[in-house]
PDB file of N, CA, C and O in Angstrom:
ATOM      1  N   MET A   1     262.133   0.364 118.563  1.00  0.00           N
ATOM      2  CA  MET A   1     261.372  -0.830 118.843  1.00  0.00           C
ATOM      3  C   MET A   1     261.898  -2.005 118.006  1.00  0.00           C
ATOM      4  O   MET A   1     262.155  -3.086 118.536  1.00  0.00           O
ATOM      5  N   ILE A   2     262.052  -1.786 116.719  1.00  0.00           N
ATOM      6  CA  ILE A   2     262.537  -2.865 115.866  1.00  0.00           C
ATOM      7  C   ILE A   2     263.977  -3.217 116.219  1.00  0.00           C
ATOM      8  O   ILE A   2     264.347  -4.390 116.241  1.00  0.00           O
ATOM      9  N   LYS A   3     264.788  -2.196 116.497  1.00  0.00           N
ATOM     10  CA  LYS A   3     266.189  -2.445 116.833  1.00  0.00           C
ATOM     11  C   LYS A   3     266.296  -3.335 118.070  1.00  0.00           C
ATOM     12  O   LYS A   3     267.106  -4.262 118.099  1.00  0.00           O
ATOM     13  N   LYS A   4     265.487  -3.060 119.085  1.00  0.00           N
ATOM     14  CA  LYS A   4     265.515  -3.872 120.302  1.00  0.00           C
ATOM     15  C   LYS A   4     265.016  -5.290 120.004  1.00  0.00           C
ATOM     16  O   LYS A   4     265.614  -6.266 120.457  1.00  0.00           O
ATOM     17  N   TRP A   5     263.928  -5.405 119.246  1.00  0.00           N
ATOM     18  CA  TRP A   5     263.378  -6.713 118.889  1.00  0.00           C
ATOM     19  C   TRP A   5     264.449  -7.540 118.180  1.00  0.00           C
ATOM     20  O   TRP A   5     264.637  -8.718 118.483  1.00  0.00           O
ATOM     21  N   LEU A   6     265.153  -6.905 117.227  1.00  0.00           N
ATOM     22  CA  LEU A   6     266.189  -7.618 116.494  1.00  0.00           C
ATOM     23  C   LEU A   6     267.379  -7.981 117.382  1.00  0.00           C
ATOM     24  O   LEU A   6     268.020  -9.012 117.180  1.00  0.00           O
ATOM     25  N   SER A   7     267.669  -7.125 118.367  1.00  0.00           N
ATOM     26  CA  SER A   7     268.812  -7.406 119.236  1.00  0.00           C
ATOM     27  C   SER A   7     268.620  -8.698 120.026  1.00  0.00           C
ATOM     28  O   SER A   7     269.597  -9.363 120.371  1.00  0.00           O
ATOM     29  N   TYR A   8     267.382  -9.054 120.312  1.00  0.00           N
ATOM     30  CA  TYR A   8     267.102 -10.308 121.016  1.00  0.00           C
ATOM     31  C   TYR A   8     267.160 -11.519 120.082  1.00  0.00           C
ATOM     32  O   TYR A   8     267.071 -12.661 120.534  1.00  0.00           O
ATOM     33  N   ARG A   9     267.309 -11.267 118.793  1.00  0.00           N
ATOM     34  CA  ARG A   9     267.339 -12.350 117.824  1.00  0.00           C
ATOM     35  C   ARG A   9     268.651 -12.406 117.057  1.00  0.00           C
ATOM     36  O   ARG A   9     268.714 -12.927 115.944  1.00  0.00           O
ATOM     37  N   GLU A  10     269.700 -11.862 117.669  1.00  0.00           N
ATOM     38  CA  GLU A  10     271.011 -11.925 117.034  1.00  0.00           C
ATOM     39  C   GLU A  10     271.473 -13.379 116.943  1.00  0.00           C
ATOM     40  O   GLU A  10     271.189 -14.206 117.809  1.00  0.00           O
ATOM     41  N   ARG A  11     272.179 -13.646 115.882  1.00  0.00           N
ATOM     42  CA  ARG A  11     272.633 -15.014 115.635  1.00  0.00           C
ATOM     43  C   ARG A  11     273.494 -15.537 116.787  1.00  0.00           C
ATOM     44  O   ARG A  11     273.360 -16.696 117.179  1.00  0.00           O
ATOM     45  N   ASP A  12     274.374 -14.699 117.331  1.00  0.00           N
ATOM     46  CA  ASP A  12     275.235 -15.132 118.435  1.00  0.00           C
ATOM     47  C   ASP A  12     274.422 -15.496 119.672  1.00  0.00           C
ATOM     48  O   ASP A  12     274.795 -16.399 120.421  1.00  0.00           O
ATOM     49  N   LEU A  13     273.332 -14.805 119.883  1.00  0.00           N
ATOM     50  CA  LEU A  13     272.489 -15.064 121.050  1.00  0.00           C
ATOM     51  C   LEU A  13     271.634 -16.321 120.865  1.00  0.00           C
ATOM     52  O   LEU A  13     271.568 -17.168 121.756  1.00  0.00           O
ATOM     53  N   LEU A  14     270.987 -16.434 119.714  1.00  0.00           N
ATOM     54  CA  LEU A  14     270.091 -17.567 119.469  1.00  0.00           C
ATOM     55  C   LEU A  14     270.816 -18.818 118.971  1.00  0.00           C
ATOM     56  O   LEU A  14     270.288 -19.927 119.040  1.00  0.00           O
ATOM     57  N   LYS A  15     272.017 -18.619 118.476  1.00  0.00           N
ATOM     58  CA  LYS A  15     272.782 -19.734 117.878  1.00  0.00           C
ATOM     59  C   LYS A  15     272.093 -20.284 116.630  1.00  0.00           C
ATOM     60  O   LYS A  15     272.240 -21.460 116.297  1.00  0.00           O
ATOM     61  N   ARG A  16     271.336 -19.416 115.940  1.00  0.00           N
ATOM     62  CA  ARG A  16     270.662 -19.810 114.702  1.00  0.00           C
ATOM     63  C   ARG A  16     270.244 -18.551 113.953  1.00  0.00           C
ATOM     64  O   ARG A  16     270.230 -17.458 114.519  1.00  0.00           O
ATOM     65  N   ASP A  17     269.908 -18.710 112.691  1.00  0.00           N
ATOM     66  CA  ASP A  17     269.342 -17.600 111.923  1.00  0.00           C
ATOM     67  C   ASP A  17     267.883 -17.417 112.314  1.00  0.00           C
ATOM     68  O   ASP A  17     267.262 -18.306 112.898  1.00  0.00           O
ATOM     69  N   MET A  18     267.350 -16.249 111.982  1.00  0.00           N
ATOM     70  CA  MET A  18     265.920 -16.047 112.235  1.00  0.00           C
ATOM     71  C   MET A  18     265.122 -16.969 111.332  1.00  0.00           C
ATOM     72  O   MET A  18     265.514 -17.236 110.196  1.00  0.00           O
ATOM     73  N   ASN A  19     264.002 -17.453 111.844  1.00  0.00           N
ATOM     74  CA  ASN A  19     263.151 -18.310 111.028  1.00  0.00           C
ATOM     75  C   ASN A  19     262.204 -17.441 110.190  1.00  0.00           C
ATOM     76  O   ASN A  19     262.088 -16.243 110.448  1.00  0.00           O
ATOM     77  N   PRO A  20     261.539 -18.013 109.209  1.00  0.00           N
ATOM     78  CA  PRO A  20     260.663 -17.228 108.328  1.00  0.00           C
ATOM     79  C   PRO A  20     259.566 -16.464 109.085  1.00  0.00           C
ATOM     80  O   PRO A  20     259.203 -15.357 108.687  1.00  0.00           O
ATOM     81  N   GLU A  21     259.045 -17.032 110.152  1.00  0.00           N
ATOM     82  CA  GLU A  21     258.001 -16.336 110.918  1.00  0.00           C
ATOM     83  C   GLU A  21     258.555 -15.080 111.585  1.00  0.00           C
ATOM     84  O   GLU A  21     257.873 -14.057 111.644  1.00  0.00           O
ATOM     85  N   GLU A  22     259.783 -15.151 112.086  1.00  0.00           N
ATOM     86  CA  GLU A  22     260.406 -13.985 112.711  1.00  0.00           C
ATOM     87  C   GLU A  22     260.698 -12.897 111.681  1.00  0.00           C
ATOM     88  O   GLU A  22     260.510 -11.712 111.957  1.00  0.00           O
ATOM     89  N   VAL A  23     261.151 -13.295 110.507  1.00  0.00           N
ATOM     90  CA  VAL A  23     261.401 -12.337 109.430  1.00  0.00           C
ATOM     91  C   VAL A  23     260.091 -11.674 109.013  1.00  0.00           C
ATOM     92  O   VAL A  23     260.046 -10.464 108.788  1.00  0.00           O
ATOM     93  N   GLU A  24     259.037 -12.460 108.914  1.00  0.00           N
ATOM     94  CA  GLU A  24     257.721 -11.918 108.557  1.00  0.00           C
ATOM     95  C   GLU A  24     257.233 -10.930 109.620  1.00  0.00           C
ATOM     96  O   GLU A  24     256.662  -9.891 109.288  1.00  0.00           O
ATOM     97  N   GLU A  25     257.455 -11.251 110.884  1.00  0.00           N
ATOM     98  CA  GLU A  25     257.010 -10.369 111.969  1.00  0.00           C
ATOM     99  C   GLU A  25     257.742  -9.034 111.942  1.00  0.00           C
ATOM    100  O   GLU A  25     257.111  -7.988 112.094  1.00  0.00           O
ATOM    101  N   VAL A  26     259.049  -9.044 111.752  1.00  0.00           N
ATOM    102  CA  VAL A  26     259.786  -7.778 111.724  1.00  0.00           C
ATOM    103  C   VAL A  26     259.394  -6.961 110.494  1.00  0.00           C
ATOM    104  O   VAL A  26     259.350  -5.732 110.558  1.00  0.00           O
ATOM    105  N   SER A  27     259.110  -7.624 109.388  1.00  0.00           N
ATOM    106  CA  SER A  27     258.634  -6.915 108.194  1.00  0.00           C
ATOM    107  C   SER A  27     257.270  -6.278 108.458  1.00  0.00           C
ATOM    108  O   SER A  27     257.024  -5.143 108.048  1.00  0.00           O
ATOM    109  N   ALA A  28     256.397  -6.998 109.132  1.00  0.00           N
ATOM    110  CA  ALA A  28     255.072  -6.464 109.465  1.00  0.00           C
ATOM    111  C   ALA A  28     255.185  -5.276 110.411  1.00  0.00           C
ATOM    112  O   ALA A  28     254.450  -4.299 110.272  1.00  0.00           O
ATOM    113  N   MET A  29     256.101  -5.354 111.371  1.00  0.00           N
ATOM    114  CA  MET A  29     256.310  -4.224 112.286  1.00  0.00           C
ATOM    115  C   MET A  29     256.732  -2.979 111.509  1.00  0.00           C
ATOM    116  O   MET A  29     256.220  -1.885 111.743  1.00  0.00           O
ATOM    117  N   ALA A  30     257.665  -3.158 110.589  1.00  0.00           N
ATOM    118  CA  ALA A  30     258.146  -2.029 109.789  1.00  0.00           C
ATOM    119  C   ALA A  30     257.017  -1.421 108.951  1.00  0.00           C
ATOM    120  O   ALA A  30     256.916  -0.200 108.827  1.00  0.00           O
ATOM    121  N   ARG A  31     256.173  -2.282 108.378  1.00  0.00           N
ATOM    122  CA  ARG A  31     255.040  -1.771 107.588  1.00  0.00           C
ATOM    123  C   ARG A  31     254.050  -1.004 108.454  1.00  0.00           C
ATOM    124  O   ARG A  31     253.539   0.035 108.035  1.00  0.00           O
ATOM    125  N   ARG A  32     253.771  -1.505 109.666  1.00  0.00           N
ATOM    126  CA  ARG A  32     252.838  -0.805 110.563  1.00  0.00           C
ATOM    127  C   ARG A  32     253.389   0.553 110.977  1.00  0.00           C
ATOM    128  O   ARG A  32     252.655   1.541 111.000  1.00  0.00           O
ATOM    129  N   ILE A  33     254.673   0.608 111.304  1.00  0.00           N
ATOM    130  CA  ILE A  33     255.287   1.883 111.691  1.00  0.00           C
ATOM    131  C   ILE A  33     255.255   2.856 110.520  1.00  0.00           C
ATOM    132  O   ILE A  33     254.940   4.032 110.704  1.00  0.00           O
ATOM    133  N   ALA A  34     255.576   2.382 109.321  1.00  0.00           N
ATOM    134  CA  ALA A  34     255.535   3.245 108.138  1.00  0.00           C
ATOM    135  C   ALA A  34     254.123   3.769 107.883  1.00  0.00           C
ATOM    136  O   ALA A  34     253.954   4.935 107.529  1.00  0.00           O
ATOM    137  N   ALA A  35     253.124   2.933 108.056  1.00  0.00           N
ATOM    138  CA  ALA A  35     251.733   3.361 107.844  1.00  0.00           C
ATOM    139  C   ALA A  35     251.346   4.446 108.834  1.00  0.00           C
ATOM    140  O   ALA A  35     250.684   5.414 108.459  1.00  0.00           O
ATOM    141  N   ILE A  36     251.747   4.302 110.094  1.00  0.00           N
ATOM    142  CA  ILE A  36     251.438   5.313 111.103  1.00  0.00           C
ATOM    143  C   ILE A  36     252.117   6.633 110.752  1.00  0.00           C
ATOM    144  O   ILE A  36     251.508   7.697 110.866  1.00  0.00           O
ATOM    145  N   ILE A  37     253.379   6.565 110.327  1.00  0.00           N
ATOM    146  CA  ILE A  37     254.099   7.785 109.951  1.00  0.00           C
ATOM    147  C   ILE A  37     253.432   8.457 108.757  1.00  0.00           C
ATOM    148  O   ILE A  37     253.275   9.678 108.739  1.00  0.00           O
ATOM    149  N   LEU A  38     253.038   7.665 107.758  1.00  0.00           N
ATOM    150  CA  LEU A  38     252.393   8.232 106.573  1.00  0.00           C
ATOM    151  C   LEU A  38     251.016   8.808 106.885  1.00  0.00           C
ATOM    152  O   LEU A  38     250.574   9.743 106.217  1.00  0.00           O
ATOM    153  N   LEU A  39     250.335   8.265 107.890  1.00  0.00           N
ATOM    154  CA  LEU A  39     249.024   8.785 108.282  1.00  0.00           C
ATOM    155  C   LEU A  39     249.130  10.069 109.116  1.00  0.00           C
ATOM    156  O   LEU A  39     248.133  10.765 109.306  1.00  0.00           O
ATOM    157  N   GLY A  40     250.306  10.377 109.602  1.00  0.00           N
ATOM    158  CA  GLY A  40     250.504  11.532 110.484  1.00  0.00           C
ATOM    159  C   GLY A  40     249.860  12.817 109.991  1.00  0.00           C
ATOM    160  O   GLY A  40     249.062  13.402 110.723  1.00  0.00           O
ATOM    161  N   PRO A  41     250.166  13.287 108.786  1.00  0.00           N
ATOM    162  CA  PRO A  41     249.577  14.544 108.313  1.00  0.00           C
ATOM    163  C   PRO A  41     248.045  14.505 108.258  1.00  0.00           C
ATOM    164  O   PRO A  41     247.393  15.483 108.623  1.00  0.00           O
ATOM    165  N   ALA A  42     247.475  13.408 107.815  1.00  0.00           N
ATOM    166  CA  ALA A  42     246.008  13.301 107.755  1.00  0.00           C
ATOM    167  C   ALA A  42     245.417  13.300 109.162  1.00  0.00           C
ATOM    168  O   ALA A  42     244.381  13.923 109.396  1.00  0.00           O
ATOM    169  N   LEU A  43     246.052  12.620 110.086  1.00  0.00           N
ATOM    170  CA  LEU A  43     245.562  12.610 111.472  1.00  0.00           C
ATOM    171  C   LEU A  43     245.669  13.993 112.097  1.00  0.00           C
ATOM    172  O   LEU A  43     244.768  14.418 112.819  1.00  0.00           O
ATOM    173  N   ASP A  44     246.762  14.700 111.826  1.00  0.00           N
ATOM    174  CA  ASP A  44     246.922  16.059 112.341  1.00  0.00           C
ATOM    175  C   ASP A  44     245.854  16.990 111.778  1.00  0.00           C
ATOM    176  O   ASP A  44     245.282  17.800 112.508  1.00  0.00           O
ATOM    177  N   ALA A  45     245.589  16.875 110.490  1.00  0.00           N
ATOM    178  CA  ALA A  45     244.556  17.713 109.856  1.00  0.00           C
ATOM    179  C   ALA A  45     243.184  17.398 110.431  1.00  0.00           C
ATOM    180  O   ALA A  45     242.393  18.308 110.680  1.00  0.00           O
ATOM    181  N   ASN A  46     242.898  16.133 110.642  1.00  0.00           N
ATOM    182  CA  ASN A  46     241.621  15.745 111.230  1.00  0.00           C
ATOM    183  C   ASN A  46     241.481  16.304 112.643  1.00  0.00           C
ATOM    184  O   ASN A  46     240.415  16.793 113.016  1.00  0.00           O
ATOM    185  N   TYR A  47     242.539  16.233 113.418  1.00  0.00           N
ATOM    186  CA  TYR A  47     242.512  16.768 114.778  1.00  0.00           C
ATOM    187  C   TYR A  47     242.223  18.267 114.758  1.00  0.00           C
ATOM    188  O   TYR A  47     241.405  18.754 115.538  1.00  0.00           O
ATOM    189  N   GLN A  48     242.891  18.996 113.868  1.00  0.00           N
ATOM    190  CA  GLN A  48     242.667  20.441 113.787  1.00  0.00           C
ATOM    191  C   GLN A  48     241.221  20.746 113.379  1.00  0.00           C
ATOM    192  O   GLN A  48     240.619  21.676 113.915  1.00  0.00           O
ATOM    193  N   ALA A  49     240.663  19.989 112.451  1.00  0.00           N
ATOM    194  CA  ALA A  49     239.278  20.203 112.022  1.00  0.00           C
ATOM    195  C   ALA A  49     238.305  19.938 113.165  1.00  0.00           C
ATOM    196  O   ALA A  49     237.358  20.698 113.367  1.00  0.00           O
ATOM    197  N   VAL A  50     238.534  18.875 113.904  1.00  0.00           N
ATOM    198  CA  VAL A  50     237.656  18.547 115.030  1.00  0.00           C
ATOM    199  C   VAL A  50     237.791  19.603 116.129  1.00  0.00           C
ATOM    200  O   VAL A  50     236.800  20.003 116.740  1.00  0.00           O
ATOM    201  N   LYS A  51     239.007  20.041 116.369  1.00  0.00           N
ATOM    202  CA  LYS A  51     239.248  21.043 117.409  1.00  0.00           C
ATOM    203  C   LYS A  51     238.514  22.351 117.104  1.00  0.00           C
ATOM    204  O   LYS A  51     238.007  23.012 118.010  1.00  0.00           O
ATOM    205  N   LYS A  52     238.464  22.716 115.825  1.00  0.00           N
ATOM    206  CA  LYS A  52     237.784  23.953 115.430  1.00  0.00           C
ATOM    207  C   LYS A  52     236.269  23.849 115.556  1.00  0.00           C
ATOM    208  O   LYS A  52     235.594  24.865 115.720  1.00  0.00           O
ATOM    209  N   SER A  53     235.733  22.654 115.483  1.00  0.00           N
ATOM    210  CA  SER A  53     234.276  22.502 115.473  1.00  0.00           C
ATOM    211  C   SER A  53     233.730  21.925 116.778  1.00  0.00           C
ATOM    212  O   SER A  53     232.630  21.372 116.792  1.00  0.00           O
ATOM    213  N   THR A  54     234.464  22.041 117.847  1.00  0.00           N
ATOM    214  CA  THR A  54     233.969  21.511 119.118  1.00  0.00           C
ATOM    215  C   THR A  54     232.857  22.392 119.677  1.00  0.00           C
ATOM    216  O   THR A  54     232.798  23.590 119.399  1.00  0.00           O
ATOM    217  N   TYR A  55     232.000  21.798 120.449  1.00  0.00           N
ATOM    218  CA  TYR A  55     230.880  22.505 121.060  1.00  0.00           C
ATOM    219  C   TYR A  55     231.401  23.411 122.179  1.00  0.00           C
ATOM    220  O   TYR A  55     232.210  22.988 123.005  1.00  0.00           O
ATOM    221  N   LYS A  56     230.938  24.638 122.196  1.00  0.00           N
ATOM    222  CA  LYS A  56     231.319  25.582 123.254  1.00  0.00           C
ATOM    223  C   LYS A  56     230.279  25.525 124.352  1.00  0.00           C
ATOM    224  O   LYS A  56     229.152  25.986 124.165  1.00  0.00           O
ATOM    225  N   TRP A  57     230.638  24.970 125.485  1.00  0.00           N
ATOM    226  CA  TRP A  57     229.727  24.856 126.600  1.00  0.00           C
ATOM    227  C   TRP A  57     229.471  26.223 127.219  1.00  0.00           C
ATOM    228  O   TRP A  57     230.395  27.022 127.371  1.00  0.00           O
ATOM    229  N   PRO A  58     228.202  26.494 127.579  1.00  0.00           N
ATOM    230  CA  PRO A  58     227.900  27.783 128.238  1.00  0.00           C
ATOM    231  C   PRO A  58     228.610  27.824 129.608  1.00  0.00           C
ATOM    232  O   PRO A  58     228.758  26.812 130.294  1.00  0.00           O
ATOM    233  N   GLU A  59     229.020  28.992 129.951  1.00  0.00           N
ATOM    234  CA  GLU A  59     229.721  29.131 131.249  1.00  0.00           C
ATOM    235  C   GLU A  59     228.762  29.386 132.373  1.00  0.00           C
ATOM    236  O   GLU A  59     229.181  29.526 133.522  1.00  0.00           O
TER     237      GLU A  59
END
């Protein structure tokens, strides 16, 4: 995702450097992706806990 976003902002294509807002946006994207990756184990554990405690509907 970031690689594609950056490819549209190459200097040869835009004929300019990225502006501060664009740099801030790509940094924010990287932080959001890192946060999701770091949350992975906790989300997986939560899913397993919820899965074990689901209500068993009568047949």
